[in-house]
C-alpha positions, 0 to 999 in steps of 0.5 A: 506386379502392381500389387507387389509395388503397392505393398512395398510402398506401404511397407516403406511407409510403415517402416518409416513411421516406426522409425520416427515414432521413438523420436516423436515419443521422446519429443512429446515426453520432453515437452510434457516435462517442460509443461509440468515444470512450468505449471508447477513453477507458476503455481508455486509463485502464486502461492496458497490462497491465490485468486484472480483479482483486478489487483493480480491482473494489474500486477501482470499488466505492469510487465507490459507498457501501454504501447505493448498492449496497443500492439497486441490489440493492433493484431486484430485492428490494424488501425490501432497500430498507427498510434505506435511511436516510430521505431517501436519494437514488439516485446520479447515473450521470453523475459515475461514468461521467465518472470511469471514462472520464477517471480524474478525480475531481471531488472530488479536485483531485489527480487533475487536478494529478497529470497536469499538474504534474511529480512531483505524482503522488507524492501520489496515494496515500491516507491510510487512517488519519492520525497526529498531524501526518500529511497528504499533504505528508509521506507516505513517499517511495520513490525508486529509486537507480541500482545504482551508487549503491546498491552504492557503498562507504561508511564507517560506524561498526561500533559498532552491529554490535558492539552488536547482537552483544553483545545477541545473545550476552547473549540466547542465554546468558539464554534457552536454550529455543528459541521457536516462530518465528511472525514473519518479518521481511524487508527488501526495501530492505535497504541503506536506512540512516541518515545519522547512522550513516554517515561523510561520506555524502550517501546513506543507503545502506550494505551492513551498517549499515542497516535489517537491524540494525533487523530483528534488534533487533526480533527480539530484542525480540520474543523477550523477550516469548516471540515467536520471529522469523525475521529475513532479512538477505539483501543483496537489493541485491547479489542484484539486481546478480548477476541484473542486475535493476533496483532496481524488482524488489526486491519480486520478490526478497523475494517469493522469500524470503518464499515460501521461508520460508512453505513451510519453516515452517507456524507463521509467522503474521506477515510484516513488511517493514521500511523507513526513510523518506526524509522529514526528521527533523522529519517522522519524529521525536517527543519523548516523556519528554525523549527522541527516538523515530523515528516508525513508519508502516504501509504497506498495499498495496490491490491484493491480496485480503488488503488488508482483513485487513492494514489491520485489523491495521495499524489495531489496532497504530496504535491501540495505539501512539497510546493508549500512546505518542501521536505515535509512529505517523504512521498508515497509508498506501496508495500509488498502486496504479500506482506502486512496490511491484509496483503496490501489492501489496508481497507482502502477497497472500502473507498476511492478516497482512502489512504494510510498516513504516517506522521513522524517516527518513534523518536519524534515528539507530539509537538513536532507531529502537531506542527505537521498536522497543522500544515497537513490540515491546511493543505487538505482543506485547500484541496477539499474546498477547491473540489467542493466548488468544482462539483457545485 
């Protein structure tokens, strides 16, 4: 009798397990499909060639506040939770997982529109610090001209080149003592020019009357304040053509230049890459004391381990420009890390005191740019010498 009861119990358990087995299988199947979908979406979002870097960790950390991170660490060390503000609520995991899986930010409509509207992805960058009148509609535009357009011969007045030669001669006669070189200036897009300096041209590009004149003028202005600068005027456009490289590889070329300069001179501390913007004159010009000046704009690449130090330097210079010459700086911009500039690096991983600076736009004249260079050199020299004294 007991054996029969025991057998009946086992049969009931077996039957019960058989009844629940299809449900378990169905749930396992559904969970598996969801997991595969999530992993596929995540891998698609990351894109090809993805690798885990400090910059990618930084991007993920942007989804959490400092309080959120303290809260997570407080799970293991309760003492840390004492620093959390009153009324703090732990974040919901669902929105974070949704953003990671879809690359869509519910709080930023651009993340959706940029995938639906052609050209809208140009506005995917971030304004780190906004200057007067700066917003997402007038951020810098970086276009890649075909090589035949870049290298085409154009007429330009030689007046600016002759003027610069005279300034160099005057300076060399007045300053016989050589200065220690601590600033390196390069021009990754060296043929970027200014339309008022060209003759009958719709493209602001030229082989000699271009942004390199701005770099040389900056070098002379810095020398007035006792700061030695090394100005590289390599025709990167021509070098690209010689190697049969694309225009998108300009930063690979300038990287070689910066690395070589750094290896040759241990005294180099600051690295400036000078450019000009493609925005119209009303965006890139400010009137001060009855004269027009070309606005400056700092561009910081966030996809490198030095971005915080470089951003701090740009912030300091922007603040000083705003305090002394309000409206001269358009602010600080961080382009989309998946775009140009070698995916948001701009060679700024080579130094923690490196930045890209835009001086004016296509419709500015070199005279307007030179006025801004004088003010920029003065502001930078004040910052430079203050820090030199604090280190001594």
